[in-house]
N, C-alpha and C positions, 0 to 999 in steps of 0.2 A: 270285380270292382263293381261292386252295388252300393250306392246314393240311397238318402232317406227320402228324397224329395226333391224336383229341380231346385238347387240352392238361387242358381242365378236364372233370370229369366232371360229367354233366348227375345229377339222382336217381333213382335205378334203375338206373343204366347200370355194367353189370359191368366191373370192368380187364383189358385187356390179358391182365395178368402175371400174372392169379390163375385161365388158364384152365387145365384140368383137361383131361388127355389120359390114359388108359387106360396105364399102360407096357408091359402085355401083348399090347397091339393090334401087326397088323402088317398093321392098313389103309391102303394108300397115301396117304388123306387124313390120317389120324391120323399117318405118322409124316412129310409135311409140314407140317404144323400142328405136330409136334414141333420142328424145326428152324427156323422164322421164329420161334417163341414164343421158340426160345433165341439169335434173333439182334436181336431186340427187347428181350431184359433184360438183352444186353451193351452199355454205355451207348457201347465203344470202337466195336463193327463198327453199332450202330443209327446212329451218328452219318454213317459212312462212307456207309455207303446211302441214308439220307434228301439227304446234302448232292450224293450223286450223281443223285436224282430229281430235286431243288429245280434243277437244274443246266439239265436238259434238259429237264422239264415247263414251270418255272416261269421261264424264261430268254424277257425282254423282254415279262413281262406284268407288269402292274400289280399292288399287293400289298394294294389293295383293291378293294369290290363283291364282287357274287354270291358263296357260298363253294362251291365244287366237291367233287368227290369227292377225300375224301383220300389224303395218296400212300402212307399205309400199303395202305387199301384195294385201291388202284390194284394196288400190286403184289400183294398177297395173289391175287388174282383172276386175273393176267394165270399166277402160277404154279398155280394150281391148274387151270386150263383146260389145260394141257401135262400134270399131274403125273398126273389121267386122263384125257388122251386123248379131251375132249369138247367138245362144243360149246357155245356160248354159253347157246340156250338151258335145258342143263342147269346150269352156273354161275349163272345167273340162277334157277334155281330154288333150287338149292345157298347161296346168298347171302344167297333171303329164309328160309329155312326148317330148315337147318341150324346148331343152336344154339352148338356147338363153335367152327364156321367163324366166325358170328358174334361172338361174343365174343371170338376173336383179331382180329376186325378193328376192334374198338373199337368197333361198333353193336348190341349183343346189352342189351336190358333187361329187371329184373327183371318179372314176370305182375303187371298191372294197370297197367305206364307204357307210354304211347303206340310202337310198335315206329317202325323205322326200316326203310322198305320200298325195294326200288334196283327200276327200270325196267329192261327188257331193253337200248331205246335209252341209254343211261345206261351200263350196265356197256358195252356194242359201244366206243362211243365214248370212253371212256375208257382202257379197257384197249388201244385200239387206236393211242392215241397211243405208246405204249411202241416206243423206235427202236434198231436194234441194236447201237448204236456205245452206247449207255446201259445195256443188258444185258450187253454184254461188260466193262463197266468194272465192272457187280453183280456179275457172274459173279466175276470174279477178288477182289473182296471173299469173297464165299460161299466162294470153295476156300481162300483165305486161314484163314478161322474154320473152316472144317474141318478142314485140316490142323492147325491150329494150334491151337483149343478143343475140339477135337471127339474127333476121334482122334492127339492129344498128340503131335502128329511134333516132336520135338526140332531147334534151328537148324541144327546140323549134321549130322543125316541124309539121308546120300544117298538117292536116290528109282529104284526098279526100274521100269520105265518099259513099256510094250506097246505099240505102235501099230498101226492097222486101218482100212480104211475099209468103206465099205457105201453103199447107193443109198438115198438121200429119195425116195421116188415124187412126181409131181404128181400132180393129181387130171385126170386128162387119159384121155377113152379112146382103144385101142388105134389109132395114125394109118396110113391108107392115102392114096395120093394121093387116090383118088375120094370118099372119105368128108371128106377135110380139104377139098376142089371145093366139097363138099355146105353144109359150116360155113361157109366165105365167102362161096357165095349165101345162105345163110340170113341170115346179118349184115347182107347187103346190103338184102335185102328187109326186113328188121326197119325197119332205118333207116327206107327209103321207106314203110313202115306207119306208124312214128311221126309223121313227116311227114303223112301220110292223115286220121290222126287228129283232128293238130290243126288242119290247112288242111282245110274241105270241098271246100274248090274249087279241088283239085288234081285237072286232071285226067291222062288218058294211064295210070291205075292200075287199071281198074275190074277187070282179072283176074289180081289179084297171090295171090288164095288159089290160083289157078290155077298159078301160076309154080312157089307152093313144092309144091305136089301133086307137079309133072311131075315136078321137077326130083329130089323126095325118091325115087320111082317110079323113076327113070330110073336112078339112084345106087345102090337094090336090085337094080334088076334086072344092074346091070354088076357087083356083087359077089355075087349067086347065080351066074352065070357067071364071074365070079373062082376063088368057091371050090368048085364044085361041079365034078362031073367029068363023065364018060359021051364018046360022041362026036361030032365037029366041036365041042371045048369053046373054040379057040382063035378060030374062027371065029365061033360066040355071042358071045363077048367082043369082039374085033372089034364086028359090030353092035350093041351094048350101048353099050359107046363111044361110037359116032359118031352115035346118037344123044342120047347125055349130051351129046357137046361139042358137036353142031348147037345144042341148046336152052340150054346156058351161054353159047357165043357171042351166041347172040341176046340172052341179059341182057346181057352186058358190051356191046353196041351199044346199046341201050337205057338202061341205065345213061350210058352216055356220052354222050348224044346228052338226056338229063334232068339233068344232075348242073349245067350253068350256071344251068337255070332253075331251081332249087330257093329255095324264100325263106329270108333269113338277116335276122332281123327284132328276134333276141334274141343270147344265148350259148348257149342250148339248141339253136338251130337252127344256128351255127357251129361248137359238140361233133357235133353229129351227122353234119356236111357232114366234120368231119374225121377221123369213125370208116366213112366212107363211101368217102374217101380213101386209109384203111390199105388196107379189103376190097378194092379192088377189084383192087390191084397183085398183091395174095395169089391173087386169083380168075384172072386172067390164067396166073398162074406155075403154078396146078396145072391149069387145060386143057392147058398145055402140058406138064408131068411126065406126065399120062394118055395126053397126040397121042405123045409119046415112047418111052412103055414099054409102051404095048396096041401103038398103030396103027404105030410106026416101028419095033418092037422092040428098043430100044437099055435098055440097062442103066444105072441113073440113078446118078453117081458119090454117096456116102453125103453129101458134102459140099455139096451141090446138094438135098440132103434137109432137110422141114422134119417138126416130130413131133407142132406143137400151133401152132393160126392164134391162140389164146389164148394158151399161154403157151410163147412163144418161146425161151427160151431150156432148154425141155427138151430133154434128151441122151437118144443109144437107148444103155443102156451093155451091154455083157455080160459078165459076171465069170466064164465058165464054169460056170456050177450046170445043174444039170438043169431044176430048177425052182426059182424061175422061168430061164429060158435067155435072158430080154431084161428089163429092168430102164427107165421110164421115168420119168426126173427127174434128181438132179443124185448125184456119190457126193462122202460126206463122211468128211474122216481124223479120226479120231479119236485122241488119248493118252493112257492110262490110268495113275496109279500102284500103288503097293501099297497103299491104301487102298480102289482102284476109282472113285475121283474123276475125272473129266475136267479132264486141265490144262493142254488145247490142242485147238482143233478149226481144222479149213480145210476151205472147198470148193471143191473142183477143179472146173477149167471147163478140160475138153475134154483130161484130164490125167490120166496112168499114175499109179500106185502111187509107181515108181521112181522120178518127175520129179522128186518133191517134197520128197523127204530130203534134201539139205542145205538146203533151204529152212527144213523143220521144224527140223532140226538146229541152223541162225544162232538160230531166236525161242529152242529150247528151253536148248542150251547155255549161251547166255549168264545165265538166271535161275536156271538148280537146276544142284547139285551130280548126279550122276546115275551111280550103280555100273553096272546093268545096263538094256538097251533091245532089247526081242526085236519082230521084225516077222515076216512071213509071205514067202514065196517071191515074191507081187506086185512085195516093195520091191529085189529082189538087184538089185544092179549092182556091177561090181569097183570104182569108184571112191567109191561113197556106202558101203559098209563099210570101204575103207579110210579115209575121212574119219571115219568115226565112229569107230576104233578110237584114234583119236590121242588122243580124249579122255574117250572114254567106254572101263571097264576091261572089261565084258562084253560085246561086240553078237551078236546073235545073228539072223541073217539068214542061214537055208538060202539055198544057189546054187539057182540055176533052168539043170537040165542035167547033164552028167557031173560027178562031182566028182575032184578030182587025188586023190592016196594022202593028202596034207597038210591037204588039205579034210574027206577022209574021217577023219582020226585025230583035228581037231577037234571035227566033229560025234558024234562018237565018244565022248568026254569027258566025264565025270561032271557037271559042273557046268553044261552045255554042254544034257545031255539034262535036265538038272531044272529050268532055265531055258525050253526050247524046251515044254517038257510046261507049262510054267507058265502060258506064254503064252496057250492057249487059253481062258483066265478072261475074256477081252475080247469072244470071244465070247457069252458071258454077257451082258457089259456092253452090248454091241451089244441082245441080243435087250430085254433091260429099256430101252433105250430108244427100242427101237421101240414099248414099251409106253406109254413117256411124251410117244407122238403123233410119233416121227421115222418113223415105217414111210409116210407118205404126208401130206402140207401141203394140209388142204384150200384156204389162202390164196391168194389171186390176185394174181400181179405178182410179179416178181423182188423186189424188196425186203422185201415181203411175207414171205416166202419166205425168205430170210435172216434174218431177225428171226425167224419161229418156229421155225428151228433153234439161237439162239441161247436164245428161250428153254424151248426141250425139256431144253438141254445144263444150263441153270441150277434146271431144275424136276428132273432127274434129279440133279444134285448133292446140291440138298435133299434130296430123299428119302433117297438114300442116308446124308447127314449122318442127318437124323432118324430112322432105323431103329439107326443105333449109338446116339443118345442113350437112345432106349427101353430097348436092351439093358441100358446102362448105368445106369438107370434100375430096369429091373426084377431085375438084381441087387444093387444098394443093400436093396430092398422085401425082398430071401431072406434079405441076412446082418442087417438089423435085425429079421424074426422065427426067425432061427436065433439070435441071442442072448438 
């Protein structure tokens, strides 16, 4: 059973609405808490947020039983993690020791009363329950709250949009075919080691530590030959590759023989066998790639390559930058308004910026009245610009390539230049997003990657609103002093 928040205050408990936040603060935590407090104290948006949380977290569960972590506490801690771009360990520390945060969560008590403290695993398990669909719905409510209640956007005010993309990196090492081969071999040997620890009477793997030692040494030998210089480099690479592949093929042969005889006594054994059956084909694949590239001198097509055997959705992204020239992850397209709030975001799957403009326009033109919309050259496509100009009065989409006389005249216009110069503000928004955790995702798996991005967008919008709320409160205090 989960409650929204503590409905009945206990003796010594401090009310959430009485949480004091210094309006002069420029701290990220204070800005986030200021926005969360305003939402909590607003009955309309409070109800919307909790309805969404209940719909997803309490769905299919009984309303009786042991009390779990409050929905409000889960929501606050999830936003705090992304706002600070920090670990669960730090969130655990703050949840037990940061007095302002604890009061906003509704768990702080006055001195002398028994304190409620959280366990690390309790925080991790509850925050991990959030789903991408739920966070997207919550973000739509937060965006509406920010535009209407914080920035006081009027109903008929047209938006001035900016769109750009950047790469959210995965937590993976730089991929080469020979170190990915080692990753596959290592995981296969790890599975066998787990079986050996569980079943002491398993034979034929007396030298498993030697398998690890030799394969890793041969991988490093090939890497050193590949990255180094000197005479006869190609001959040294071929010699190292032959030794490495011979050992890897011997491991594949041994695993193939031993796989049918592995015990299947419980669900753990079944999971281990499934893991082994997953990594063995990948091991064979990378043996083939190393053989083709080093021994046969082939150039491997991009579509045949893998960039991580763990995060298999990882893409090799080149955005034409000097540094870094290559990024490993997925591109994220964001669209911001004149209040610097992110009103739309989309993860691109092997897509270029210019390929998603029409899809993006279909989503936003049906929701908003748009006065201007700016892009960079990566979005240029004649059809894209012509379509947008049918609905948007001012479309800033610089042409990629030589300009015609009419295009030169258009881009030299005063209004065009002004809006084009303002487009650079989105780079600042991207930089702040990366500080909110979207520089590199530490979570594993595509579903957690997608959810992590949604939480980062939500934390970014809340922090932007909190900054404005504190700014307004500071201005009010200064007026009172002046009076």
